[in-house]
VMD Tcl script that draws the C-alpha trace (Angstrom):
set ca {
  {24.20 -19.41 -39.83}
  {26.06 -19.70 -36.41}
  {29.52 -18.25 -35.96}
  {30.80 -22.01 -35.18}
  {28.27 -24.67 -37.12}
  {28.00 -27.97 -35.74}
  {25.29 -30.62 -36.31}
  {23.38 -29.59 -33.35}
  {23.58 -25.73 -34.22}
  {22.86 -26.81 -38.18}
  {19.29 -28.13 -36.92}
  {18.50 -25.05 -34.74}
  {19.66 -22.77 -37.60}
  {17.64 -24.44 -40.15}
  {14.47 -24.22 -37.58}
  {15.11 -20.43 -37.22}
  {14.93 -20.05 -40.83}
  {12.04 -22.53 -41.98}
  {10.62 -24.23 -38.87}
  {7.36 -25.62 -41.31}
  {9.86 -26.62 -44.15}
  {10.00 -30.54 -44.72}
  {13.73 -32.12 -43.13}
  {12.52 -35.75 -44.11}
  {10.39 -37.02 -46.72}
  {9.87 -40.48 -46.45}
  {7.12 -43.01 -47.90}
  {4.53 -42.65 -45.23}
  {5.33 -39.72 -43.65}
  {6.98 -36.26 -43.82}
  {8.80 -34.10 -40.35}
  {9.42 -30.45 -40.59}
  {12.47 -29.26 -39.21}
  {10.39 -27.71 -36.16}
  {9.14 -31.21 -35.09}
  {12.54 -32.81 -35.74}
  {14.00 -30.52 -33.57}
  {11.50 -31.22 -30.68}
  {11.91 -34.80 -31.36}
  {15.61 -34.61 -30.97}
  {15.20 -32.63 -27.61}
  {12.67 -34.78 -26.37}
  {15.29 -37.62 -27.28}
  {18.06 -36.15 -25.50}
  {16.31 -35.53 -22.45}
  {15.48 -38.77 -22.17}
  {18.81 -39.98 -22.65}
  {19.62 -37.33 -19.72}
  {17.18 -38.68 -17.54}
  {18.28 -42.33 -17.69}
  {21.85 -41.31 -16.95}
  {23.47 -40.50 -20.29}
  {26.00 -37.64 -20.19}
  {28.17 -36.24 -22.69}
  {31.00 -38.22 -24.28}
  {28.79 -41.58 -23.31}
  {28.43 -43.37 -26.57}
  {24.98 -43.98 -28.09}
  {23.98 -47.01 -30.13}
  {21.05 -47.41 -32.35}
  {19.66 -50.48 -34.45}
  {16.55 -49.41 -36.61}
  {15.58 -48.88 -39.67}
  {15.48 -46.11 -41.99}
  {13.34 -43.99 -39.95}
  {12.44 -39.99 -38.83}
  {13.26 -41.32 -34.99}
  {16.93 -42.34 -36.15}
  {17.66 -39.20 -37.48}
  {15.93 -37.42 -34.05}
  {18.66 -39.71 -32.24}
  {21.47 -38.52 -34.64}
  {20.55 -35.02 -33.84}
  {19.65 -35.60 -29.98}
  {23.23 -36.90 -29.71}
  {24.74 -33.87 -31.42}
  {22.83 -31.21 -29.18}
  {23.69 -33.17 -26.07}
  {27.41 -34.21 -26.73}
  {26.83 -37.82 -26.43}
  {28.98 -39.84 -28.96}
}
mol new
graphics top color blue
foreach p $ca { graphics top sphere $p radius 0.5 }
foreach p [lrange $ca 0 end-1] q [lrange $ca 1 end] { graphics top cylinder $p $q radius 0.2 }
display resetview
């Protein structure tokens, strides 16, 4: 574990230990920790390109889907609220 564990570092630590392990298991799909990390990075970069900066509030209206979890970790990593 990182010296200071946050939601963002928790995912990094999980990827370092078990990148291929299943992080999300929904009815029609599974997502590994590695895939979740890549999705979170892609979402964070996409929001950054659109002008979202640390401290900005991000809202989500979605069903219970892996993309919602990836957004959650993207915000944690990038400092979005």
